[in-house]
C-alpha positions as CSV (number, residue, x, y, z in Angstrom):
1,M,188.6,-2.1,115.5
2,A,187.8,0.2,118.2
3,E,184.3,0.0,119.2
4,T,182.1,3.1,118.1
5,L,179.3,4.6,119.9
6,S,175.9,3.5,119.0
7,L,172.3,3.9,119.7
8,S,172.4,0.6,121.9
9,H,175.1,1.9,123.9
10,I,172.7,5.1,124.6
11,Q,169.5,2.9,125.2
12,T,171.6,0.7,127.5
13,A,172.8,4.0,129.4
14,R,169.1,5.1,129.9
15,R,168.1,1.8,131.6
16,R,171.0,1.8,133.6
17,I,170.9,5.5,135.0
18,A,167.2,6.1,135.2
19,P,166.9,5.6,138.9
20,C,169.7,7.9,139.5
21,I,169.1,10.9,137.5
22,R,166.3,13.6,136.7
23,R,164.4,13.6,133.5
24,T,164.7,17.2,132.8
25,P,161.7,19.6,131.3
26,L,161.9,20.5,127.7
27,T,159.5,23.3,127.1
28,P,158.2,25.3,124.2
29,S,159.2,29.2,124.1
30,V,156.9,31.9,122.6
31,T,159.8,34.4,123.4
32,L,162.4,32.4,121.2
33,S,159.9,31.3,118.8
34,E,159.3,35.3,117.9
35,R,163.0,35.8,118.3
36,L,164.2,32.9,115.9
37,K,161.2,33.2,113.6
38,S,160.6,29.6,114.1
39,N,159.2,27.1,116.6
40,A,161.9,27.0,119.4
41,Y,162.2,24.9,122.5
42,V,164.6,24.9,125.4
43,K,165.8,21.5,127.0
44,L,166.4,22.5,130.7
45,E,169.2,20.2,131.6
46,M,170.6,23.0,134.3
47,F,167.9,21.5,136.5
48,Q,169.8,18.1,136.2
49,K,171.4,16.8,139.8
50,T,174.3,19.0,140.2
51,G,173.2,21.5,137.7
52,S,174.3,20.4,134.4
53,F,174.2,17.2,132.3
54,K,177.2,15.6,133.4
55,V,176.0,12.9,136.0
56,R,174.4,11.2,133.2
57,G,177.9,10.0,131.8
58,A,179.6,9.8,135.3
59,F,176.7,7.5,136.5
60,N,176.8,5.3,133.4
61,K,180.7,5.0,133.6
62,A,180.6,4.4,137.7
63,L,177.7,1.9,137.4
64,S,179.3,-0.1,134.6
65,L,182.7,-0.7,136.7
66,K,183.2,-4.2,138.0
67,P,183.8,-4.3,142.0
68,E,187.4,-5.1,141.3
69,E,187.7,-2.0,138.9
70,R,186.5,0.5,141.3
71,G,189.9,0.0,143.2
72,R,191.0,3.2,145.6
73,G,187.8,5.1,144.1
74,I,187.4,7.2,141.0
75,V,189.5,9.8,139.7
76,A,188.4,12.7,137.3
77,V,190.3,15.8,135.7
78,S,187.8,18.9,135.7
79,G,187.6,22.5,136.3
80,G,183.7,22.5,136.0
81,N,180.7,20.6,136.0
82,H,182.3,16.9,135.4
83,A,183.7,17.5,138.8
84,Q,180.6,18.0,140.6
85,A,179.1,15.2,138.8
86,V,182.2,12.6,139.8
87,A,181.8,13.7,143.2
88,Y,178.1,13.3,143.5
89,V,178.2,10.2,141.8
90,A,180.8,8.7,144.2
91,R,179.0,9.6,147.2
92,A,175.7,8.2,146.0
93,L,177.5,5.0,145.2
94,G,179.5,4.9,148.3
95,L,183.0,5.5,146.3
96,R,186.0,7.7,147.0
97,A,186.1,10.7,144.7
98,L,189.6,12.4,143.8
99,V,189.4,15.4,141.5
100,L,192.4,17.0,139.7
101,M,191.5,20.8,139.1
102,P,193.4,23.5,137.2
103,E,194.3,26.4,139.7
104,S,192.2,28.6,137.9
105,T,189.0,26.7,138.6
106,P,186.4,29.1,139.9
107,R,185.7,28.9,144.0
108,N,182.1,27.6,143.6
109,Y,183.0,24.8,141.4
110,V,185.9,23.8,144.0
111,E,183.3,24.1,147.1
112,A,180.6,22.2,145.3
113,T,182.9,19.5,144.6
114,R,184.3,19.4,148.0
115,G,180.8,19.7,149.5
116,Y,179.9,16.4,147.9
117,G,182.7,14.8,149.5
118,A,185.6,14.7,147.1
119,E,189.3,15.1,147.6
120,V,190.6,18.1,145.3
121,K,194.1,18.2,144.0
122,F,195.1,21.3,141.8
123,A,197.4,21.4,139.1
124,A,199.1,24.6,137.4
125,T,196.6,24.0,134.3
126,A,194.2,21.7,132.6
127,A,196.8,20.0,130.6
128,A,199.0,19.3,133.6
129,A,195.8,17.7,135.4
130,F,195.4,15.2,132.5
131,A,199.0,14.4,132.5
132,E,199.2,13.8,136.4
133,V,196.1,11.6,136.2
134,A,198.0,8.6,134.8
135,E,199.7,8.0,138.0
136,F,196.8,7.9,139.8
137,E,195.2,5.2,137.6
138,R,198.5,3.2,138.2
139,E,198.1,3.5,141.8
140,G,194.5,1.9,141.4
141,W,192.1,4.7,140.7
142,A,189.4,4.3,138.1
143,Y,189.6,7.1,135.8
144,V,186.1,8.7,134.6
145,H,187.3,11.0,131.6
146,P,185.0,14.1,130.7
147,F,184.4,13.0,127.4
148,D,186.7,10.5,125.6
149,D,184.7,7.5,126.8
150,L,182.2,5.4,125.2
151,L,180.3,5.0,128.5
152,V,180.4,8.5,129.3
153,M,179.3,9.7,125.8
154,A,176.2,7.2,126.1
155,G,175.0,8.5,129.1
156,Q,175.2,12.2,127.9
157,G,173.5,10.8,124.9
158,T,170.4,10.0,126.8
159,V,169.3,13.7,126.4
160,G,169.0,12.8,122.9
161,L,166.2,10.2,123.6
162,E,164.5,12.6,125.6
163,I,164.6,15.3,123.0
164,L,162.8,12.6,120.4
165,E,160.3,11.9,122.9
166,D,159.2,15.4,124.0
167,V,159.5,16.9,120.6
168,P,159.2,14.2,117.8
169,Q,158.7,16.7,115.3
170,V,162.4,18.4,116.1
171,T,164.2,19.3,113.2
172,D,167.3,21.1,114.5
173,V,169.0,20.7,117.9
174,V,171.8,23.5,118.9
175,I,174.4,22.3,121.3
176,S,177.5,23.4,123.1
177,I,180.6,21.6,122.7
178,G,183.6,21.1,125.2
179,G,185.5,18.3,124.2
180,G,182.6,17.0,122.2
181,G,181.4,13.9,124.1
182,F,178.1,15.4,125.2
183,A,177.3,16.8,121.5
184,A,178.8,13.5,119.9
185,G,176.4,11.4,122.2
186,V,173.1,13.5,121.6
187,A,173.9,13.8,117.9
188,T,174.4,9.8,117.8
189,A,171.0,9.2,119.7
190,I,168.8,11.6,117.5
191,K,170.3,11.2,114.2
192,S,170.3,7.4,114.8
193,L,166.5,7.8,114.9
194,K,165.6,10.6,112.8
195,P,168.7,11.1,110.4
196,G,167.2,14.4,109.1
197,V,167.6,16.4,112.4
198,R,170.3,18.7,111.8
199,I,172.8,19.4,114.9
200,W,174.4,22.7,115.3
201,G,177.5,22.7,117.3
202,V,178.7,26.1,119.5
203,E,181.8,26.9,121.2
204,T,182.8,30.4,122.4
205,E,186.1,32.2,121.4
206,G,189.0,30.8,123.4
207,A,187.4,27.5,124.1
208,D,186.9,26.6,120.6
209,C,189.2,23.7,120.1
210,M,186.7,21.7,117.8
211,S,186.1,24.4,115.3
212,K,189.5,24.9,115.0
213,S,190.2,21.3,114.6
214,L,187.5,20.9,111.9
215,A,188.7,24.0,110.0
216,A,192.4,22.6,110.0
217,G,191.2,19.1,109.3
218,E,193.2,17.6,112.1
219,I,192.9,17.7,116.1
220,V,194.3,21.2,117.2
221,T,195.4,21.7,121.0
222,L,194.7,25.1,122.5
223,D,197.6,26.6,124.3
224,A,195.1,28.1,126.9
225,I,191.5,28.4,127.5
226,T,190.7,32.0,127.6
227,S,186.7,32.4,127.5
228,I,184.8,32.8,130.5
229,A,182.6,29.9,129.3
230,R,185.4,27.5,131.5
231,T,182.9,24.6,131.3
232,L,183.7,24.5,127.5
233,G,187.3,24.4,128.6
234,A,188.8,21.2,126.9
235,P,192.0,21.8,125.4
236,A,191.5,19.7,122.2
237,P,188.9,17.2,121.4
238,S,189.6,13.6,121.0
239,E,190.1,11.2,117.9
240,T,186.3,9.6,118.8
241,T,184.7,13.2,119.2
242,F,186.5,14.7,116.4
243,A,185.6,11.8,114.0
244,L,181.7,12.1,115.2
245,A,181.6,15.8,114.8
246,K,183.0,15.6,111.3
247,E,180.3,13.0,110.4
248,L,177.2,14.2,112.3
249,F,177.5,18.3,112.7
250,E,176.2,20.7,110.2
251,S,178.8,22.9,111.5
252,V,180.1,24.5,114.7
253,T,179.2,28.4,115.2
254,V,181.9,29.9,117.2
255,V,180.4,33.2,119.6
256,S,182.3,35.6,121.8
257,D,182.0,35.7,125.5
258,R,179.8,39.1,125.2
259,Q,177.6,37.4,122.9
260,A,177.3,34.5,125.4
261,M,176.4,36.9,128.1
262,D,174.0,38.9,126.1
263,A,172.2,35.6,125.4
264,L,172.4,34.9,129.3
265,G,170.8,38.1,130.4
266,F,168.1,37.8,127.8
267,I,167.4,34.2,129.1
268,L,167.7,35.2,132.7
269,E,165.0,38.3,132.0
270,R,162.6,36.4,129.8
271,L,162.6,32.9,130.5
272,K,163.2,33.4,134.2
273,V,166.2,30.7,134.4
274,M,169.8,31.2,135.1
275,T,172.2,29.5,132.8
276,E,176.1,29.5,132.4
277,P,177.9,31.1,129.4
278,A,178.5,27.6,128.3
279,A,174.5,27.1,127.8
280,A,173.5,30.5,127.1
281,C,175.9,30.4,123.9
282,T,173.4,28.3,122.1
283,L,171.1,31.3,121.9
284,A,173.8,33.5,120.7
285,A,174.5,30.8,118.5
286,A,170.8,30.3,117.1
287,E,170.8,34.0,116.5
288,K,173.6,33.7,114.2
289,L,172.0,30.7,112.7
290,H,168.4,32.2,112.3
291,M,168.4,32.4,108.7
292,K,168.8,28.6,108.5
293,F,165.4,28.2,110.4
294,T,161.9,28.9,108.6
295,P,158.5,28.9,110.6
296,E,157.8,25.4,109.9
297,Q,161.1,24.1,111.6
298,H,161.0,23.0,115.3
299,V,164.4,24.1,117.0
300,V,165.7,22.7,120.5
301,L,168.1,24.7,122.3
302,I,169.9,22.7,124.8
303,F,170.8,24.5,128.1
304,C,173.2,22.1,129.3
305,G,174.0,23.8,132.7
306,G,173.4,26.5,135.1
307,N,176.4,26.5,137.5
308,M,177.2,30.1,137.9
309,S,178.0,32.2,140.7
310,V,176.4,35.1,141.4
311,E,180.1,37.0,142.1
312,D,180.9,35.7,138.4
313,L,177.4,36.8,136.8
314,V,178.0,40.3,138.4
315,R,181.8,40.5,137.1
316,F,181.2,38.8,133.8
317,Q,178.6,41.6,132.9
318,S,181.2,44.1,132.4
319,I,183.3,42.4,130.1
């Protein structure tokens, strides 16, 4: 029987990666509390190294590799934050890194990934990049999957441990879903220690493989990612993340790109932090879910990343 993600995996990951990552701030927000008519908090994971939570899982995976498993270096598939995380981790650990990217990857992600020292190879689509990675594994590269890996999920789940320490009275967590590894890791950590906490997943239209899969009762693969929230752009969840979503999430709310950008603008103006659409969508979803929250509850919104170029910020405001 395949091993399943557990609290002990996440606690071990925390000890392993602690010297390598930042413990990001979690702060109450009067503005969002008034808006949601509840006690609202924001987990500012965009202040993590490389600008997103992704280094947590990448470090846990890379640090777990035996010397002989590192082979030629580490290889990843990503058109977003995972690419930068793997490149950063490889540089920190003295490893080579190769990242397979869809041709549609925004320029700022490509430049940042190369800036950390990784080699970038382009594929026509994300699906084509995933199809190519097996060849590099055969050549001796260690694959760091963006979400379908227990070590990666355990690393991401350390965010959940920090939330429980900073807001022990938490009742609800609103979290973005791409392939589902981050949300599954955080949900596993929190619900293992405080089962009554409700986990609300969020996707954007055009990057909504998990909500479509849950509605169908089986894994659904998207033909293309059309949302501007490219860092949510997994074509499909994995068997593991799909199973954990069914078990641990209250629901998955889908918001439009326009709603995500409106939320991003509000966060920038009122909270004075720059998120990316894949993070701002948690506020858009929380507003849709506000009838689920009461003045007595304590709602944490996770701002999972902030890697958005000024060029895209200006361009997306007109959608």
